[in-house]
N, CA, C and O atoms as a printed pandas DataFrame, in Angstrom:
     atom_number atom_name residue_name chain_id  residue_number  x_coord  y_coord  z_coord
0              1         N          MET        A               1   16.412   18.497   12.144
1              2        CA          MET        A               1   14.951   18.608   12.217
2              3         C          MET        A               1   14.411   17.390   12.937
3              4         O          MET        A               1   14.763   16.254   12.620
4              5         N          GLU        A               2   13.551   17.645   13.909
5              6        CA          GLU        A               2   12.939   16.520   14.648
6              7         C          GLU        A               2   11.938   15.781   13.781
7              8         O          GLU        A               2   11.438   16.305   12.785
8              9         N          LYS        A               3   11.664   14.569   14.178
9             10        CA          LYS        A               3   10.785   13.714   13.315
10            11         C          LYS        A               3    9.407   14.291   13.166
11            12         O          LYS        A               3    8.819   14.213   12.087
12            13         N          THR        A               4    8.873   14.869   14.221
13            14        CA          THR        A               4    7.538   15.459   14.098
14            15         C          THR        A               4    7.525   16.619   13.144
15            16         O          THR        A               4    6.547   16.808   12.420
16            17         N          GLU        A               5    8.584   17.406   13.120
17            18        CA          GLU        A               5    8.687   18.548   12.164
18            19         C          GLU        A               5    8.842   17.983   10.753
19            20         O          GLU        A               5    8.246   18.505    9.810
20            21         N          LEU        A               6    9.647   16.907   10.597
21            22        CA          LEU        A               6    9.825   16.279    9.332
22            23         C          LEU        A               6    8.505   15.747    8.769
23            24         O          LEU        A               6    8.194   15.919    7.591
24            25         N          ILE        A               7    7.763   15.113    9.627
25            26        CA          ILE        A               7    6.469   14.544    9.179
26            27         C          ILE        A               7    5.529   15.642    8.765
27            28         O          ILE        A               7    4.844   15.506    7.751
28            29         N          GLU        A               8    5.469   16.721    9.506
29            30        CA          GLU        A               8    4.582   17.856    9.139
30            31         C          GLU        A               8    5.063   18.473    7.806
31            32         O          GLU        A               8    4.236   18.820    6.963
32            33         N          LYS        A               9    6.327   18.607    7.617
33            34        CA          LYS        A               9    6.848   19.129    6.308
34            35         C          LYS        A               9    6.458   18.187    5.195
35            36         O          LYS        A               9    5.965   18.640    4.162
36            37         N          ILE        A              10    6.658   16.899    5.364
37            38        CA          ILE        A              10    6.312   15.917    4.322
38            39         C          ILE        A              10    4.830   16.001    4.014
39            40         O          ILE        A              10    4.444   16.050    2.846
40            41         N          ASN        A              11    4.014   16.020    5.015
41            42        CA          ASN        A              11    2.539   16.012    4.814
42            43         C          ASN        A              11    2.130   17.324    4.049
43            44         O          ASN        A              11    1.287   17.289    3.151
44            45         N          SER        A              12    2.713   18.398    4.410
45            46        CA          SER        A              12    2.390   19.679    3.706
46            47         C          SER        A              12    2.809   19.628    2.240
47            48         O          SER        A              12    2.060   20.020    1.345
48            49         N          ILE        A              13    4.023   19.136    2.024
49            50        CA          ILE        A              13    4.505   19.085    0.656
50            51         C          ILE        A              13    3.653   18.079   -0.184
51            52         O          ILE        A              13    3.309   18.388   -1.325
52            53         N          LEU        A              14    3.324   16.928    0.346
53            54        CA          LEU        A              14    2.517   15.979   -0.415
54            55         C          LEU        A              14    1.124   16.516   -0.664
55            56         O          LEU        A              14    0.600   16.358   -1.767
56            57         N          ALA        A              15    0.509   17.142    0.315
57            58        CA          ALA        A              15   -0.828   17.676    0.153
58            59         C          ALA        A              15   -0.878   18.696   -0.967
59            60         O          ALA        A              15   -1.788   18.702   -1.796
60            61         N          GLU        A              16    0.150   19.578   -0.967
61            62        CA          GLU        A              16    0.222   20.650   -1.982
62            63         C          GLU        A              16    0.517   20.044   -3.392
63            64         O          GLU        A              16   -0.166   20.343   -4.371
64            65         N          GLU        A              17    1.538   19.203   -3.441
65            66        CA          GLU        A              17    1.968   18.644   -4.742
66            67         C          GLU        A              17    0.896   17.775   -5.405
67            68         O          GLU        A              17    0.706   17.821   -6.621
68            69         N          PHE        A              18    0.197   16.978   -4.579
69            70        CA          PHE        A              18   -0.757   16.039   -5.145
70            71         C          PHE        A              18   -2.195   16.484   -4.937
71            72         O          PHE        A              18   -3.138   15.725   -5.161
72            73         N          GLU        A              19   -2.343   17.732   -4.502
73            74        CA          GLU        A              19   -3.654   18.399   -4.361
74            75         C          GLU        A              19   -4.685   17.542   -3.586
75            76         O          GLU        A              19   -5.767   17.232   -4.083
76            77         N          ILE        A              20   -4.310   17.189   -2.386
77            78        CA          ILE        A              20   -5.210   16.427   -1.516
78            79         C          ILE        A              20   -5.307   17.135   -0.188
79            80         O          ILE        A              20   -4.484   17.986    0.151
80            81         N          ASP        A              21   -6.362   16.755    0.578
81            82        CA          ASP        A              21   -6.565   17.323    1.885
82            83         C          ASP        A              21   -5.536   16.668    2.845
83            84         O          ASP        A              21   -5.457   15.448    2.987
84            85         N          LYS        A              22   -4.782   17.533    3.469
85            86        CA          LYS        A              22   -3.736   17.000    4.405
86            87         C          LYS        A              22   -4.303   16.105    5.477
87            88         O          LYS        A              22   -3.573   15.242    5.965
88            89         N          THR        A              23   -5.560   16.247    5.884
89            90        CA          THR        A              23   -6.105   15.445    6.961
90            91         C          THR        A              23   -6.268   13.952    6.543
91            92         O          THR        A              23   -6.454   13.101    7.413
92            93         N          ILE        A              24   -6.205   13.644    5.309
93            94        CA          ILE        A              24   -6.360   12.211    4.893
94            95         C          ILE        A              24   -5.017   11.499    4.992
95            96         O          ILE        A              24   -4.959   10.272    4.917
96            97         N          ILE        A              25   -3.963   12.242    5.155
97            98        CA          ILE        A              25   -2.623   11.666    5.297
98            99         C          ILE        A              25   -2.456   11.202    6.742
99           100         O          ILE        A              25   -2.330   12.007    7.665
100          101         N          GLN        A              26   -2.458    9.870    6.912
101          102        CA          GLN        A              26   -2.306    9.240    8.230
102          103         C          GLN        A              26   -1.170    8.212    8.152
103          104         O          GLN        A              26   -1.022    7.541    7.130
104          105         N          PRO        A              27   -0.389    8.082    9.183
105          106        CA          PRO        A              27    0.786    7.177    9.138
106          107         C          PRO        A              27    0.451    5.736    8.673
107          108         O          PRO        A              27    1.243    5.135    7.948
108          109         N          GLU        A              28   -0.652    5.204    9.060
109          110        CA          GLU        A              28   -1.013    3.839    8.799
110          111         C          GLU        A              28   -1.657    3.620    7.413
111          112         O          GLU        A              28   -1.829    2.488    6.961
112          113         N          LYS        A              29   -1.995    4.706    6.778
113          114        CA          LYS        A              29   -2.699    4.627    5.464
114          115         C          LYS        A              29   -1.684    4.284    4.310
115          116         O          LYS        A              29   -0.507    4.642    4.365
116          117         N          PRO        A              30   -2.198    3.585    3.289
117          118        CA          PRO        A              30   -1.333    3.248    2.159
118          119         C          PRO        A              30   -0.938    4.496    1.341
119          120         O          PRO        A              30   -1.795    5.266    0.906
120          121         N          LEU        A              31    0.321    4.666    1.153
121          122        CA          LEU        A              31    0.853    5.813    0.491
122          123         C          LEU        A              31    0.351    5.985   -0.972
123          124         O          LEU        A              31   -0.229    7.013   -1.321
124          125         N          MET        A              32    0.585    4.976   -1.793
125          126        CA          MET        A              32    0.248    5.065   -3.217
126          127         C          MET        A              32   -1.241    5.237   -3.456
127          128         O          MET        A              32   -1.651    6.037   -4.297
128          129         N          GLU        A              33   -2.068    4.473   -2.705
129          130        CA          GLU        A              33   -3.517    4.524   -2.908
130          131         C          GLU        A              33   -4.080    5.861   -2.425
131          132         O          GLU        A              33   -4.908    6.462   -3.109
132          133         N          THR        A              34   -3.651    6.322   -1.285
133          134        CA          THR        A              34   -4.133    7.549   -0.695
134          135         C          THR        A              34   -3.822    8.733   -1.622
135          136         O          THR        A              34   -4.664    9.601   -1.852
136          137         N          LEU        A              35   -2.594    8.741   -2.142
137          138        CA          LEU        A              35   -2.204    9.848   -3.032
138          139         C          LEU        A              35   -2.683    9.599   -4.472
139          140         O          LEU        A              35   -2.566   10.483   -5.320
140          141         N          GLU        A              36   -3.222    8.402   -4.753
141          142        CA          GLU        A              36   -3.656    8.021   -6.047
142          143         C          GLU        A              36   -2.539    8.194   -7.088
143          144         O          GLU        A              36   -2.717    8.826   -8.129
144          145         N          LEU        A              37   -1.381    7.605   -6.760
145          146        CA          LEU        A              37   -0.188    7.761   -7.594
146          147         C          LEU        A              37   -0.205    6.758   -8.774
147          148         O          LEU        A              37   -0.428    5.563   -8.581
148          149         N          ASP        A              38    0.031    7.265   -9.975
149          150        CA          ASP        A              38    0.268    6.382  -11.102
150          151         C          ASP        A              38    1.775    6.486  -11.441
151          152         O          ASP        A              38    2.529    7.114  -10.697
152          153         N          SER        A              39    2.201    5.889  -12.532
153          154        CA          SER        A              39    3.639    5.874  -12.851
154          155         C          SER        A              39    4.185    7.275  -13.078
155          156         O          SER        A              39    5.319    7.563  -12.695
156          157         N          LEU        A              40    3.409    8.138  -13.687
157          158        CA          LEU        A              40    3.864    9.566  -13.900
158          159         C          LEU        A              40    3.996   10.305  -12.606
159          160         O          LEU        A              40    4.916   11.100  -12.417
160          161         N          ASP        A              41    3.060   10.038  -11.699
161          162        CA          ASP        A              41    3.118   10.660  -10.367
162          163         C          ASP        A              41    4.350   10.236   -9.583
163          164         O          ASP        A              41    4.874   11.010   -8.783
164          165         N          LEU        A              42    4.814    9.012   -9.807
165          166        CA          LEU        A              42    6.020    8.559   -9.102
166          167         C          LEU        A              42    7.241    9.409   -9.582
167          168         O          LEU        A              42    8.159    9.669   -8.804
168          169         N          VAL        A              43    7.235    9.810  -10.803
169          170        CA          VAL        A              43    8.303   10.744  -11.267
170          171         C          VAL        A              43    8.189   12.047  -10.478
171          172         O          VAL        A              43    9.199   12.571  -10.009
172          173         N          ASP        A              44    7.005   12.562  -10.329
173          174        CA          ASP        A              44    6.782   13.783   -9.563
174          175         C          ASP        A              44    7.264   13.572   -8.105
175          176         O          ASP        A              44    7.860   14.471   -7.511
176          177         N          MET        A              45    7.005   12.408   -7.554
177          178        CA          MET        A              45    7.438   12.124   -6.168
178          179         C          MET        A              45    8.932   12.161   -6.052
179          180         O          MET        A              45    9.469   12.699   -5.084
180          181         N          VAL        A              46    9.636   11.582   -7.053
181          182        CA          VAL        A              46   11.104   11.628   -7.084
182          183         C          VAL        A              46   11.590   13.065   -7.090
183          184         O          VAL        A              46   12.527   13.398   -6.364
184          185         N          VAL        A              47   10.962   13.944   -7.911
185          186        CA          VAL        A              47   11.374   15.335   -7.993
186          187         C          VAL        A              47   11.093   16.050   -6.686
187          188         O          VAL        A              47   11.916   16.829   -6.205
188          189         N          VAL        A              48    9.933   15.783   -6.115
189          190        CA          VAL        A              48    9.536   16.404   -4.807
190          191         C          VAL        A              48   10.601   16.082   -3.707
191          192         O          VAL        A              48   11.065   16.963   -2.983
192          193         N          VAL        A              49   10.942   14.830   -3.631
193          194        CA          VAL        A              49   11.882   14.387   -2.647
194          195         C          VAL        A              49   13.262   15.019   -2.875
195          196         O          VAL        A              49   13.909   15.495   -1.942
196          197         N          GLU        A              50   13.684   15.007   -4.127
197          198        CA          GLU        A              50   15.001   15.592   -4.442
198          199         C          GLU        A              50   15.009   17.114   -4.170
199          200         O          GLU        A              50   15.973   17.624   -3.599
200          201         N          ASN        A              51   13.970   17.829   -4.564
201          202        CA          ASN        A              51   13.940   19.276   -4.382
202          203         C          ASN        A              51   13.835   19.692   -2.933
203          204         O          ASN        A              51   14.424   20.696   -2.532
204          205         N          ASN        A              52   13.076   18.917   -2.121
205          206        CA          ASN        A              52   12.814   19.304   -0.726
206          207         C          ASN        A              52   13.746   18.655    0.289
207          208         O          ASN        A              52   13.918   19.185    1.386
208          209         N          PHE        A              53   14.347   17.527   -0.050
209          210        CA          PHE        A              53   15.135   16.788    0.924
210          211         C          PHE        A              53   16.523   16.435    0.448
211          212         O          PHE        A              53   17.311   15.866    1.204
212          213         N          GLY        A              54   16.851   16.775   -0.841
213          214        CA          GLY        A              54   18.212   16.582   -1.338
214          215         C          GLY        A              54   18.585   15.130   -1.620
215          216         O          GLY        A              54   19.769   14.825   -1.768
216          217         N          TYR        A              55   17.590   14.208   -1.700
217          218        CA          TYR        A              55   17.925   12.860   -1.951
218          219         C          TYR        A              55   17.222   12.429   -3.255
219          220         O          TYR        A              55   16.011   12.595   -3.403
220          221         N          LYS        A              56   18.007   11.874   -4.194
221          222        CA          LYS        A              56   17.420   11.398   -5.448
222          223         C          LYS        A              56   16.971   10.020   -5.305
223          224         O          LYS        A              56   17.800    9.117   -5.197
224          225         N          MET        A              57   15.652    9.780   -5.297
225          226        CA          MET        A              57   15.091    8.467   -5.148
226          227         C          MET        A              57   15.283    7.639   -6.407
227          228         O          MET        A              57   15.340    8.171   -7.516
228          229         N          LYS        A              58   15.381    6.327   -6.220
229          230        CA          LYS        A              58   15.486    5.377   -7.326
230          231         C          LYS        A              58   14.213    4.547   -7.297
231          232         O          LYS        A              58   13.502    4.521   -6.292
232          233         N          SER        A              59   13.926    3.867   -8.403
233          234        CA          SER        A              59   12.718    3.071   -8.453
234          235         C          SER        A              59   12.705    1.977   -7.400
235          236         O          SER        A              59   11.635    1.614   -6.910
236          237         N          ASP        A              60   13.857    1.445   -7.041
237          238        CA          ASP        A              60   13.949    0.425   -5.997
238          239         C          ASP        A              60   13.500    0.958   -4.661
239          240         O          ASP        A              60   12.989    0.211   -3.826
240          241         N          ASP        A              61   13.688    2.254   -4.452
241          242        CA          ASP        A              61   13.333    2.854   -3.161
242          243         C          ASP        A              61   11.850    2.707   -2.831
243          244         O          ASP        A              61   11.467    2.651   -1.662
244          245         N          PHE        A              62   11.017    2.645   -3.875
245          246        CA          PHE        A              62    9.552    2.548   -3.689
246          247         C          PHE        A              62    9.065    1.171   -3.229
247          248         O          PHE        A              62    7.949    1.015   -2.735
248          249         N          ALA        A              63    9.945    0.178   -3.410
249          250        CA          ALA        A              63    9.533   -1.241   -3.123
250          251         C          ALA        A              63    9.065   -1.426   -1.675
251          252         O          ALA        A              63    8.090   -2.138   -1.437
252          253         N          GLY        A              64    9.734   -0.806   -0.714
253          254        CA          GLY        A              64    9.426   -1.021    0.660
254          255         C          GLY        A              64    8.496    0.046    1.252
255          256         O          GLY        A              64    8.205    0.023    2.448
256          257         N          LEU        A              65    8.041    0.961    0.428
257          258        CA          LEU        A              65    7.209    2.028    0.937
258          259         C          LEU        A              65    5.722    1.718    0.734
259          260         O          LEU        A              65    5.177    1.909   -0.353
260          261         N          VAL        A              66    5.095    1.249    1.775
261          262        CA          VAL        A              66    3.675    0.856    1.728
262          263         C          VAL        A              66    2.828    1.919    2.351
263          264         O          VAL        A              66    1.823    2.315    1.761
264          265         N          THR        A              67    3.180    2.398    3.509
265          266        CA          THR        A              67    2.393    3.363    4.252
266          267         C          THR        A              67    3.116    4.698    4.322
267          268         O          THR        A              67    4.286    4.800    3.954
268          269         N          PHE        A              68    2.421    5.712    4.792
269          270        CA          PHE        A              68    3.060    6.980    5.014
270          271         C          PHE        A              68    4.133    6.847    6.084
271          272         O          PHE        A              68    5.163    7.515    6.000
272          273         N          ALA        A              69    3.922    6.008    7.081
273          274        CA          ALA        A              69    4.930    5.809    8.101
274          275         C          ALA        A              69    6.212    5.259    7.508
275          276         O          ALA        A              69    7.301    5.663    7.916
276          277         N          ASP        A              70    6.106    4.343    6.550
277          278        CA          ASP        A              70    7.280    3.877    5.845
278          279         C          ASP        A              70    7.986    4.966    5.106
279          280         O          ASP        A              70    9.216    5.020    5.096
280          281         N          PHE        A              71    7.226    5.843    4.482
281          282        CA          PHE        A              71    7.797    7.004    3.743
282          283         C          PHE        A              71    8.492    7.952    4.703
283          284         O          PHE        A              71    9.587    8.433    4.410
284          285         N          TYR        A              72    7.867    8.235    5.862
285          286        CA          TYR        A              72    8.481    9.137    6.853
286          287         C          TYR        A              72    9.830    8.515    7.280
287          288         O          TYR        A              72   10.845    9.210    7.326
288          289         N          ASP        A              73    9.836    7.247    7.582
289          290        CA          ASP        A              73   11.054    6.568    8.018
290          291         C          ASP        A              73   12.143    6.595    6.960
291          292         O          ASP        A              73   13.324    6.774    7.257
292          293         N          PHE        A              74   11.709    6.411    5.705
293          294        CA          PHE        A              74   12.652    6.409    4.627
294          295         C          PHE        A              74   13.318    7.780    4.484
295          296         O          PHE        A              74   14.543    7.876    4.404
296          297         N          ILE        A              75   12.489    8.855    4.451
297          298        CA          ILE        A              75   13.031   10.199    4.298
298          299         C          ILE        A              75   13.937   10.549    5.488
299          300         O          ILE        A              75   14.996   11.159    5.341
300          301         N          SER        A              76   13.478   10.142    6.653
301          302        CA          SER        A              76   14.282   10.437    7.888
302          303         C          SER        A              76   15.620    9.750    7.793
303          304         O          SER        A              76   16.636   10.342    8.156
304          305         N          SER        A              77   15.659    8.512    7.314
305          306        CA          SER        A              77   16.943    7.809    7.206
306          307         C          SER        A              77   17.866    8.413    6.180
307          308         O          SER        A              77   19.088    8.370    6.326
308          309         N          LYS        A              78   17.277    8.983    5.129
309          310        CA          LYS        A              78   18.097    9.567    4.051
310          311         C          LYS        A              78   18.572   11.003    4.325
311          312         O          LYS        A              78   19.524   11.498    3.722
312          313         N          THR        A              79   17.860   11.646    5.265
313          314        CA          THR        A              79   18.205   13.069    5.574
314          315         C          THR        A              79   18.880   13.183    6.917
315          316         O          THR        A              79   19.214   14.286    7.348
316          317         N          GLY        A              80   19.090   12.053    7.597
317          318        CA          GLY        A              80   19.731   12.114    8.899
318          319         C          GLY        A              80   18.869   12.601   10.005
319          320         O          GLY        A              80   19.346   13.010   11.063
320          321         N          GLY        A              81   17.490   12.551    9.736
321          322        CA          GLY        A              81   16.542   13.038   10.693
322          323         C          GLY        A              81   16.197   12.119   11.819
323          324         O          GLY        A              81   15.389   12.472   12.679
């Protein structure tokens, strides 16, 4: 899957899962604040990633994920994209 396709898939999944307008998801925006994630939502994020991309995230994985661009790069690196 090309990176642009991967980004589109990620944006669609996040918008649906966290019930937000997909247009507010921008690469430079902060991931946690934009999605309004709390600790329970992080569990949902782990499940979303595992179910859609086959990678089980660990709590340490979130440490470097500040923006959506960071998240795209992370998923791409874990899925071979």
